[in-house]
Residue frames as a rotation matrix with the C-alpha (Angstrom) as fourth column:
MET 1
-0.971 -0.041 -0.235 0.79
-0.235 0.333 0.913 11.72
0.040 0.942 -0.333 2.46
ARG 2
0.006 1.000 -0.010 -2.71
-0.959 0.003 -0.283 10.95
-0.283 0.012 0.959 1.22
LEU 3
-0.898 -0.421 0.126 -3.29
-0.401 0.902 0.161 7.20
-0.181 0.094 -0.979 1.35
VAL 4
0.316 0.903 -0.290 -5.80
-0.884 0.392 0.256 4.66
0.345 0.175 0.922 0.12
ILE 5
-0.651 -0.459 0.605 -5.84
-0.686 0.697 -0.209 1.39
-0.326 -0.550 -0.768 2.01
ALA 6
0.208 0.653 -0.728 -7.13
-0.788 0.553 0.271 -1.84
0.580 0.517 0.629 0.47
GLU 7
-0.878 -0.458 0.137 -7.49
-0.430 0.631 -0.646 -4.41
0.210 -0.626 -0.751 3.27
ASP 8
-0.102 0.893 -0.439 -10.14
-0.321 0.388 0.864 -7.11
0.942 0.229 0.247 3.70
ASP 9
-0.246 -0.020 -0.969 -9.34
0.823 0.524 -0.220 -7.90
0.512 -0.852 -0.113 7.34
LEU 10
0.564 0.628 0.537 -11.48
0.310 -0.763 0.567 -5.39
0.766 -0.153 -0.625 9.27
LEU 11
0.884 -0.251 -0.395 -9.42
0.372 -0.136 0.918 -5.45
-0.285 -0.958 -0.027 12.47
LEU 12
-0.113 -0.982 0.152 -6.15
0.883 -0.029 0.469 -5.05
-0.456 0.187 0.870 10.62
ALA 13
-0.075 0.160 0.984 -7.64
0.753 -0.638 0.161 -2.28
0.654 0.753 -0.073 8.47
LEU 14
0.882 0.446 0.153 -8.60
0.219 -0.674 0.705 -0.33
0.417 -0.589 -0.692 11.59
CYS 15
0.592 -0.740 -0.318 -5.11
0.508 0.036 0.861 -0.80
-0.626 -0.671 0.397 13.07
VAL 16
-0.279 -0.689 0.669 -3.45
0.959 -0.158 0.237 0.32
-0.057 0.708 0.704 9.84
ARG 17
0.307 0.488 0.817 -5.68
0.537 -0.798 0.275 3.37
0.786 0.354 -0.507 9.59
GLU 18
0.978 0.080 -0.194 -4.93
0.209 -0.439 0.874 4.34
-0.015 -0.895 -0.446 13.19
ALA 19
0.272 -0.958 -0.091 -1.16
0.716 0.138 0.684 3.89
-0.643 -0.251 0.723 12.77
VAL 20
-0.355 -0.453 0.818 -0.91
0.909 -0.370 0.189 5.97
0.217 0.811 0.543 9.61
GLU 21
0.520 0.581 0.626 -3.16
0.370 -0.814 0.448 8.72
0.770 -0.002 -0.638 10.93
GLU 22
0.884 -0.262 -0.386 -1.15
0.338 -0.211 0.917 8.91
-0.322 -0.942 -0.098 14.16
ALA 23
-0.103 -0.981 0.167 1.95
0.833 0.007 0.553 9.34
-0.543 0.196 0.816 11.98
GLY 24
-0.301 0.029 -0.953 0.33
-0.065 -0.998 -0.009 12.39
-0.952 0.059 0.302 10.38
HIS 25
-0.998 -0.017 0.055 -0.92
0.051 0.147 0.988 10.91
-0.025 0.989 -0.146 7.12
TYR 26
-0.318 0.937 -0.146 -4.42
-0.812 -0.349 -0.468 11.37
-0.489 -0.030 0.872 5.70
VAL 27
-0.796 0.140 0.589 -6.48
0.276 0.950 0.148 8.28
-0.538 0.281 -0.795 4.85
VAL 28
-0.728 0.535 -0.429 -8.66
-0.679 -0.473 0.561 8.90
0.098 0.700 0.708 1.81
CYS 29
0.480 0.867 -0.132 -10.35
-0.812 0.496 0.308 5.51
0.332 -0.041 0.942 2.22
CYS 30
-0.734 -0.548 0.401 -9.87
-0.656 0.726 -0.206 2.17
-0.178 -0.414 -0.892 3.89
GLU 31
0.316 0.918 -0.239 -11.90
-0.933 0.256 -0.253 -0.49
-0.171 0.303 0.937 2.08
PRO 32
-0.140 -0.307 0.941 -12.01
-0.212 0.938 0.274 -4.28
-0.967 -0.161 -0.196 1.58
SER 33
0.610 0.502 0.613 -13.06
0.506 0.348 -0.789 -3.84
-0.610 0.792 -0.042 -2.06
ALA 34
-0.513 -0.822 0.248 -10.68
0.685 -0.218 0.695 -3.14
-0.518 0.526 0.675 -4.95
ALA 35
-0.171 0.532 0.830 -13.50
0.849 -0.347 0.397 -1.49
0.499 0.773 -0.392 -6.90
ARG 36
0.821 0.528 -0.219 -14.35
0.557 -0.651 0.516 0.86
0.129 -0.546 -0.828 -4.04
VAL 37
0.219 -0.830 -0.514 -10.69
0.490 -0.362 0.793 1.82
-0.844 -0.425 0.328 -3.46
LEU 38
-0.615 -0.441 0.654 -10.22
0.776 -0.187 0.603 2.56
-0.143 0.878 0.457 -7.15
GLN 39
0.240 0.807 0.539 -13.40
0.787 -0.487 0.379 4.65
0.568 0.333 -0.753 -7.23
ARG 40
0.849 0.069 -0.524 -12.35
0.442 -0.635 0.634 6.70
-0.289 -0.770 -0.569 -4.19
ALA 41
-0.165 -0.976 -0.144 -8.84
0.574 -0.214 0.790 7.19
-0.802 0.048 0.596 -5.59
GLN 42
-0.444 0.088 0.891 -10.36
0.851 -0.270 0.451 8.44
0.281 0.959 0.045 -8.86
GLU 43
0.557 0.794 0.245 -12.66
0.637 -0.597 0.487 10.83
0.533 -0.116 -0.838 -6.97
ASP 44
0.996 -0.046 -0.081 -10.32
0.035 -0.614 0.788 12.10
-0.086 -0.788 -0.610 -4.27
GLY 45
0.463 -0.885 -0.058 -6.76
-0.410 -0.155 -0.899 11.29
0.786 0.440 -0.434 -5.41
ALA 46
0.955 -0.284 0.090 -3.96
0.037 0.413 0.910 9.79
-0.296 -0.865 0.405 -3.32
ASP 47
0.364 -0.912 -0.190 -0.19
-0.931 -0.355 -0.083 9.74
0.008 0.207 -0.978 -3.08
LEU 48
-0.765 -0.626 -0.153 0.19
-0.599 0.779 -0.186 6.07
0.236 -0.050 -0.971 -2.15
ALA 49
0.457 0.870 -0.186 -1.84
-0.728 0.486 0.484 2.88
0.511 -0.086 0.855 -1.88
LEU 50
-0.644 -0.479 0.596 -1.34
-0.721 0.641 -0.264 0.18
-0.256 -0.600 -0.758 0.73
VAL 51
0.179 0.722 -0.668 -2.71
-0.932 0.341 0.119 -2.90
0.314 0.602 0.734 -0.99
ASN 52
-0.215 -0.080 0.973 -3.42
-0.454 0.891 -0.027 -6.35
-0.865 -0.448 -0.228 0.39
ILE 53
-0.895 -0.180 -0.409 -3.35
-0.446 0.329 0.832 -8.84
-0.015 0.927 -0.375 -2.48
SER 54
-0.686 0.700 -0.198 -6.41
0.652 0.712 0.262 -10.74
0.324 0.050 -0.945 -1.30
LEU 55
-0.891 0.455 -0.002 -9.54
-0.426 -0.836 -0.346 -8.56
-0.159 -0.308 0.938 -1.30
ASN 56
-0.162 0.934 0.319 -13.31
-0.421 0.227 -0.878 -9.03
-0.893 -0.277 0.356 -1.46
GLU 57
0.498 0.404 -0.768 -13.21
-0.842 0.012 -0.540 -9.63
-0.209 0.915 0.346 -5.21
GLY 58
0.924 -0.152 -0.350 -10.77
0.006 0.923 -0.386 -12.54
0.381 0.355 0.854 -4.92
SER 59
0.755 -0.625 -0.197 -7.44
0.508 0.369 0.778 -13.89
-0.413 -0.688 0.597 -3.73
THR 60
-0.350 -0.918 0.185 -5.40
0.871 -0.245 0.426 -11.81
-0.346 0.310 0.885 -6.19
ALA 61
0.582 0.697 0.418 -7.69
0.799 -0.587 -0.134 -8.79
0.152 0.412 -0.898 -6.70
GLY 62
0.692 -0.366 -0.622 -5.08
0.145 -0.774 0.617 -6.48
-0.707 -0.517 -0.482 -5.15
LEU 63
-0.373 -0.848 0.377 -2.67
0.579 0.105 0.809 -7.17
-0.725 0.520 0.451 -8.01
LYS 64
-0.153 0.432 0.889 -5.15
0.933 -0.234 0.274 -5.76
0.326 0.871 -0.367 -10.55
LEU 65
0.842 0.460 -0.280 -5.94
0.536 -0.771 0.343 -2.87
-0.058 -0.439 -0.897 -8.21
ALA 66
0.216 -0.847 -0.485 -2.26
0.268 -0.427 0.864 -1.89
-0.939 -0.316 0.135 -7.94
GLU 67
-0.593 -0.405 0.696 -1.97
0.747 0.046 0.663 -2.04
-0.300 0.913 0.276 -11.72
ASP 68
0.252 0.790 0.559 -5.10
0.879 -0.428 0.208 0.09
0.404 0.439 -0.803 -12.23
LEU 69
0.800 0.012 -0.601 -3.92
0.402 -0.754 0.520 2.66
-0.446 -0.657 -0.608 -9.68
LYS 70
-0.181 -0.967 -0.180 -0.54
0.342 -0.233 0.910 2.92
-0.922 0.103 0.373 -11.36
VAL 71
-0.653 -0.106 0.750 -1.71
0.750 0.047 0.659 2.98
-0.105 0.993 0.049 -14.99
GLN 72
0.160 0.860 0.484 -4.88
0.853 -0.367 0.372 5.04
0.497 0.353 -0.792 -14.63
LEU 73
0.925 0.368 0.096 -3.94
0.244 -0.769 0.591 7.40
0.291 -0.523 -0.801 -11.80
ALA 74
0.119 -0.978 0.169 -0.13
-0.012 -0.172 -0.985 7.24
0.993 0.115 -0.032 -11.39
ILE 75
0.537 0.088 0.839 -0.59
-0.825 -0.153 0.544 6.19
0.176 -0.984 -0.010 -7.75
PRO 76
-0.399 -0.744 -0.536 2.18
-0.517 0.665 -0.538 3.89
0.757 0.063 -0.650 -6.51
SER 77
0.748 0.662 0.046 1.43
-0.462 0.469 0.753 0.94
0.477 -0.585 0.656 -4.24
ILE 78
-0.613 -0.745 0.264 3.08
-0.764 0.473 -0.439 -1.09
0.202 -0.471 -0.859 -1.56
PHE 79
0.151 0.617 -0.772 1.78
-0.189 0.785 0.590 -4.64
0.970 0.056 0.235 -1.25
VAL 80
-0.519 -0.180 0.835 0.99
-0.851 0.023 -0.524 -5.38
0.075 -0.983 -0.165 2.41
SER 81
0.566 0.714 -0.411 0.24
-0.762 0.644 0.070 -9.06
0.315 0.274 0.909 2.26
GLY 82
0.190 -0.458 0.868 1.20
-0.528 0.698 0.484 -12.58
-0.828 -0.550 -0.109 3.20
GLN 83
0.802 0.222 0.555 1.26
0.306 0.645 -0.700 -13.56
-0.513 0.731 0.450 -0.46
ARG 84
0.082 -0.885 -0.458 4.90
-0.289 -0.461 0.839 -12.98
-0.954 0.064 -0.294 -1.37
GLN 85
-0.555 -0.332 0.763 4.90
0.523 0.573 0.631 -15.18
-0.646 0.749 -0.144 -4.48
ASP 86
0.374 0.768 0.519 1.95
0.922 -0.247 -0.299 -13.28
-0.101 0.590 -0.801 -5.95
ALA 87
0.779 -0.135 -0.612 3.62
0.014 -0.973 0.232 -9.97
-0.627 -0.189 -0.756 -5.10
MET 88
-0.250 -0.968 0.018 6.79
-0.034 0.027 0.999 -11.07
-0.968 0.249 -0.040 -6.90
THR 89
-0.316 0.191 0.929 4.81
0.893 0.392 0.223 -11.71
-0.321 0.900 -0.295 -10.09
ALA 90
0.623 0.649 0.437 3.57
0.742 -0.667 -0.067 -8.10
0.248 0.366 -0.897 -10.03
LYS 91
-0.087 -0.766 -0.637 6.79
0.840 -0.400 0.366 -6.22
-0.535 -0.503 0.679 -9.28
ARG 92
-0.694 -0.257 0.673 6.20
0.669 -0.574 0.471 -3.90
0.265 0.777 0.571 -12.23
VAL 93
0.040 0.835 0.548 3.09
0.352 -0.525 0.775 -2.36
0.935 0.162 -0.315 -10.63
ALA 94
0.936 0.285 -0.205 4.27
0.276 -0.236 0.932 -1.69
0.217 -0.929 -0.300 -7.06
LEU 95
0.459 -0.786 0.415 7.13
-0.719 -0.603 -0.346 -0.06
0.522 -0.139 -0.841 -5.18
GLY 96
-0.685 -0.728 0.024 7.62
-0.573 0.518 -0.635 -2.98
0.450 -0.449 -0.772 -2.83
TYR 97
0.223 0.663 -0.715 6.31
0.011 0.732 0.682 -5.66
0.975 -0.160 0.156 -0.55
LEU 98
-0.515 -0.252 0.819 5.76
-0.800 -0.201 -0.565 -5.52
0.307 -0.946 -0.098 3.22
PRO 99
-0.504 0.302 -0.809 4.98
0.066 0.948 0.313 -9.02
0.861 0.104 -0.498 4.52
LYS 100
0.421 0.672 0.609 2.32
-0.748 -0.122 0.653 -9.76
0.513 -0.730 0.451 7.10
PRO 101
0.721 0.553 -0.418 2.62
0.693 -0.573 0.438 -9.68
0.002 -0.605 -0.796 10.00
TYR 102
-0.259 -0.758 0.598 4.26
0.563 -0.622 -0.544 -6.27
0.785 0.196 0.588 10.18
THR 103
-0.301 0.096 -0.949 4.52
0.893 -0.322 -0.316 -3.74
-0.336 -0.942 0.011 12.99
PRO 104
0.806 0.588 -0.071 3.01
0.546 -0.784 -0.297 -0.25
-0.230 0.201 -0.952 12.90
ASP 105
0.352 -0.759 -0.547 6.56
-0.223 -0.636 0.739 1.14
-0.909 -0.138 -0.394 12.99
ASP 106
-0.594 -0.563 0.575 7.54
0.380 0.434 0.817 -0.89
-0.710 0.703 -0.043 9.91
LEU 107
0.172 0.761 0.625 4.39
0.975 -0.039 -0.221 0.28
-0.143 0.647 -0.749 8.12
VAL 108
0.882 0.164 -0.442 5.02
0.188 -0.982 0.009 3.95
-0.433 -0.091 -0.897 8.88
ALA 109
-0.046 -0.973 -0.226 8.69
-0.208 -0.212 0.955 3.64
-0.977 0.091 -0.193 7.93
SER 110
-0.446 -0.055 0.893 7.68
0.741 0.538 0.402 1.98
-0.502 0.841 -0.199 4.64
ILE 111
0.663 0.712 0.230 5.38
0.737 -0.569 -0.365 4.91
-0.129 0.412 -0.902 3.87
SER 112
0.627 -0.514 -0.585 8.29
-0.212 -0.836 0.507 7.30
-0.750 -0.194 -0.633 4.52
VAL 113
-0.461 -0.788 0.409 10.46
0.182 0.368 0.912 5.29
-0.869 0.494 -0.026 2.11
ALA 114
-0.040 0.544 0.838 7.71
0.976 0.200 -0.083 5.45
-0.213 0.815 -0.539 -0.53
GLU 115
0.856 0.365 -0.366 7.47
0.333 -0.931 -0.148 9.21
-0.395 0.004 -0.919 -0.04
VAL 116
0.099 -0.913 -0.396 11.21
-0.311 -0.407 0.859 9.66
-0.945 0.039 -0.324 -0.65
LEU 117
-0.579 -0.299 0.759 11.07
0.503 0.602 0.621 7.39
-0.642 0.741 -0.198 -3.72
SER 118
0.324 0.807 0.494 8.07
0.921 -0.151 -0.359 9.23
-0.215 0.571 -0.792 -5.16
GLN 119
0.865 -0.085 -0.495 10.03
-0.068 -0.996 0.051 12.49
-0.497 -0.011 -0.867 -4.91
GLY 120
0.834 -0.525 -0.168 12.86
-0.137 0.098 -0.986 10.94
0.534 0.845 0.010 -6.90
GLY 121
0.203 -0.786 0.584 15.17
-0.963 -0.267 -0.026 10.44
0.176 -0.558 -0.811 -3.94
SER 122
0.054 -0.265 -0.963 16.93
0.008 0.964 -0.265 7.45
0.999 0.007 0.054 -2.49
PRO 123
0.854 0.272 0.444 16.24
-0.419 -0.146 0.896 6.65
0.309 -0.951 -0.010 1.15
PRO 124
-0.220 -0.959 0.178 19.35
-0.907 0.134 -0.400 5.92
0.360 -0.249 -0.899 3.19
PRO 125
-0.345 0.044 -0.938 19.63
-0.089 0.993 0.079 2.20
0.935 0.110 -0.338 4.00
PRO 126
-0.970 -0.006 -0.244 19.03
0.236 0.231 -0.944 2.67
0.062 -0.973 -0.223 7.74
ALA 127
-0.615 0.783 -0.095 15.65
-0.696 -0.596 -0.401 4.26
-0.370 -0.181 0.911 6.94
ILE 128
-0.129 0.547 -0.827 14.45
-0.748 0.494 0.444 1.18
0.651 0.676 0.346 5.04
PRO 129
0.362 0.300 0.883 12.76
-0.848 0.500 0.177 -1.38
-0.388 -0.812 0.435 7.31
THR 130
-0.674 -0.725 0.140 14.51
-0.618 0.658 0.430 -4.73
-0.404 0.203 -0.892 7.05
CYS 131
-0.380 0.604 0.701 11.21
0.340 0.796 -0.501 -6.45
-0.860 0.048 -0.508 6.28
LEU 132
0.582 0.578 -0.572 10.37
-0.284 -0.514 -0.809 -4.11
-0.762 0.634 -0.135 3.35
GLU 133
-0.236 -0.593 0.769 11.35
0.638 0.502 0.583 -5.57
-0.732 0.629 0.260 0.01
LEU 134
0.117 0.214 -0.970 11.74
-0.442 -0.863 -0.244 -2.83
-0.890 0.457 -0.006 -2.59
PHE 135
0.545 0.142 0.827 11.18
0.591 0.635 -0.498 -3.65
-0.595 0.759 0.262 -6.25
């Protein structure tokens, strides 16, 4: 899958990028700015966005980013954040919520679930990480 990653924690962003690339996915961009992620997604396209709710533009900038990606570009998102309550208020714009801290295995499995969902399928329950909350 082609991914955009919106993460303001530099170390975590690098770890996420490494994990998804090792799993065979292509990272279009990995940025701390909602505006930059949206711009790159418009320019280069993506299949999925991994979105932290808190970004450079503010503590809930990722919510607006996920909405813009969905409405403008039909790119689904998974919230990867410690802000569960905020994620729950924006269920309509994302596929699910993966709480921090998460493992690389949970992240990669969540991307696989998103891929199945985006193709109209239903992932079998054992394939869904227990920490991933689908909307």
